[in-house]
N, C-alpha and C positions, 0 to 999 in steps of 0.2 A: 504494500500500500504506500503510495507517495503522498507525503504531507505537504502542506503549504510551505513549511520551513525547508523541506528538501527541495521543493520547486524553486524557491527563492535563491537558495544556495547554488543550485544548478545554473540559474540564470545570472549569477554574479551580483544579486541584489543584497543590500545591507538589510539585516533584520532589525526592525525598529521595536525596541522594548522600553527604553526610557527616552522619550522624544522631546526633552527640554530644548527650547530654542538655543542653538549653538551660539548665537550672538549674545544672548543673555548670559550663558555660561562663561563666555570669553570675557565679557565686561565685568561679571562678578569676580572672576579670577584676577583680573587686572586690579580691581579695587582692593581685594583682600591682600594681594601681594604688595601693593603700594603701602597699605597701612602697616603691614608687618615689617617691610623694609625700613620705613621711616622710624618705627619704634626700635628696631634692633640696631640701626645706625646710631641712634641716640645712646642706646645701652653700651655699644662699643666705645663711644666717645667718653662715657662715664668711666670706663675701665682705664682709659688713657689718663684721664684726670686733668687735661689741659683745658682750663675754663674758657678762654676765648674760642677755642675750636669746639668745645661742647656747646657754647651758645649758638654756633652756626647751625646746629641741628634743630633749632626752633624755627617755626614758621616765621616769615619775614615780618608779619603784622599780627598784633594782638586784637582784642584782649586775649590773654592766655588763661589757662586754668591749671594752676599748679598747687598741689597739696603734698609736699614731700617731707613735712615735719609734723606728723600726727603726734598728739600728746594724750596720755592717760594720766589724769590727775589723781592725787592720793585718795579721794573719796570715790573713785571708780567712774567718774564722769569723764567725758572725752572732749577734745578740742582739735580742730583741724584748720590751722591758719591757711589763708588763701594768698597766693601770689598771682597778680594779674598783669603786671608790667614787666618789661624786659629787665629793668633795673632791679626790681624785687627778686626776680628769679636769679639773676647774676649774683646778687648778695647772698641768697640762700645757698647757691652752689659753692661759693667761697667758704661759707660756714661748714657745709656738710663735707665737701671734698677736702677742705683744709684740715678736718679732724680725722678723716679716715680714707682708706683706699678701697675701691671696689675691685675685686679680683675676678669676678665672673658670676654668671647666673645660669642655672639650668631650669628650663621651663618644663614642669611636669603637666601643666595644662596650658594650652594656648588656643584662644579663639580669635581668628583673623576676620574681623568684621569688615564691612565695606567702607567704614569710616573710622575705625578704631582698631587697636590691638589690645586684647586683654590677656594677661598671663599670670599664672601662679608659678613662682620660682623658688628654688633654693639658692639664695644669694650668698656669696662668699666675700668676706672683707676683713680688714684689720685696721686697728687704730694707727695713726701716724707714729712712727718711731718704735712700733712693737712688732714682734714676729708672730704672735699667736693669731691664727686664722679663725674667725668666727663665722658661723653659718646661721642664717635667718630665713625662715619661711615667710614669704610676703607675696602680696598681689599688687599688680600695677595695671592701670588703665591709661592708654595713650591715644587720645583722640587726634585725628588728622583732618586736614582739608584736602582738596584735590591737588594742591601744589606741594612743594618740598617742605619738609620739616614737620615736627609734631606741634600741636597747639595746646597740649596739656600733658601733665604727668601726675596721676592721682594714685598715691601709694598708701598701703596699709600693711603693717607688720603683724604677723599672727600673735594674738593674745587670747588665752583661754577665756571663754565667756564668763566663767565664775569670777573673774577679776574685774568685770565691767558692770557698771551700774551700782547705784546706792539704794535702790528699792529692794523690796523683800526678795529673798532667794526662793526660786521655784525648784521643784524637783528636777534634778538633772537627768537627761536621757541616759539610759543604761549603757549605751554603746555609741561609737562614732556613727555607725549606720543609722541608728535611731535618731541621733541628733540631726543628721542630714535630712531624714524624712520629716522630722518635726519642723525644721527650717523650711523645707519645701512646702509643707502645708501652710505655714505662716505667709510665705511669699505668694502662694495661690490666693489666700484671703486678701492680700494687698491688691493684687491685680483685679480681683472680683469687685472690691470696693471702688477702685478707679473706674471700672466700667459702669458702676451705678452712680458715679459722682457723689459717693457717700463719704463725706469728710470724717465723720466719727468712726466709720468702718476702717478708713485708712489709719486713723490715729490709734485704733484699738490694737493694731499690730506693733505699736511702737512703745518703747520704754518712756517713762515720764520725763527723763532727761535726754531725750533723743536730740541728736544734732544732725544737720544735713549740710552738705556742700554740693550744690547742684546748679545747673544752668537756670537762669532767671527767665522763665517764659511769661511772667506777668508784665514786666517792664520792657522786655525784648532788648536788653542791653547787650546780649551775646556773652556776657561775663557770668561768672559763678556768683551765687549768693549764699550766705550763711543763714541757716535757720536754727535757732537755739531754743529748744524746749517745745512742748506741745502747742502752746498758744501761738508761737510764731508759725508753726506748721499749719495750725487751723486758719490763721489769717492768710497764709500763702495759698492754700487750697481753695479757700472761699473766693479769693480774688481770681484764681485760675479758672474755677468753674463759673464764675460770673462773666469772665471774658469769653470762654469757650463752652459750647455744648459738646459733651463727649458722645461721639457716635459709637466708637469701639476702641478698645486697647487690646492689642494682640501680642502674644509672646513669640519672639523670634529665636532667641538664644538663651540658654540658661546653664549655669554650672553651680552646683551646691555642694559645699563641704561642710563639716561640722562647725566651722568658724566663719563662714561667709556664704552669701548667696549672690551670684552675679547674674544679670539678665540684660537683654536688649528688648525693649518694648517699642511697638509702633502705635502711635496715637493718631487716630483719625477723628477730627473735630470739626465743628462749625462755628465760625466767629459770630458772636451774637450781635455785634454792631452792624454787620451788613449781610450776614447769612452765608459768607463765602466759606467753602471747604478749605481746611488747613490740615496738614499732616507733618509730624516730625517723629524722629526716633530718639529714645533716651537709652543710654547704656549706663548702668550704675551697679554698685555693689552695696550690700547690706551686711552689717556686723551685729550679731546677737549679743545681748547682755545676760546677766545671771538669771533674770526672770524669763528668759527664752523669748524675749521680744527684741525688736531692732533698736539699737542705741545709736547707730551711725548709718547714714546713707550718703554715698559719695558718687558723683557721676557727672556726665556731660550729655549734650544732645545736639542734633542737627538743626540747621536753620528752618524755621517754619516755612512751608511752601505748599 
């Protein structure tokens, strides 16, 4: 018996099984490779430690989105200072690279988005003047534009969730896998609340001392904004939902470990002032606290279009 497959092969025809548009695939690959290349060019420059050359790995124009010096305070709350100008970033690098050498980073997770590179790495370094090599598990998000250079570097070093937050201690998940599943469910609830424009539902996933460093879509500055505490988050989301009617929020990418949840979300909205459709993508990571809710959210996003 001759099948259609046999007939096609005999006639030299290609068998179509996954028929994604090749132009779409090529363009996606170009964007993903561009974002990865710009991120790793920057990382290589960090290893060299030459500050003027390191600064050339930034995009030529800001505003920039840099959070390379996260802080955990003695009471378990967190702080994420923002650098938005070339001069602020240069000063931060003089401080960081002046105190330590970066010797390399091995990516155990890497997501090459169309406009960002996200990775979890084991980073190796040492303090200036010392021989001891230290290893740190950290995550980094590197947004890019379509031109050369990164437009942001958003970094967090692994910290056990029981050390974060000053509110009551919840029962800890009994294993790393269960901790990941718990965090996955919390992130699902966050997305569901966004789809409902449910401000209190969003806040219910967050620690009372939640901090955020994210792109400001309320004032459209293109820069990052800091949100400190639930009331600041409530004001921000109220203004965002007053500005836009949410049509849908879709999950595109996600990686969940016991100490963070990363995702890329696509927002499809309608501007209330004139009814025009608007969309943008947000890539951010969430850090859980000891009460198993989010205490930190850090990310960036594409231009509304």
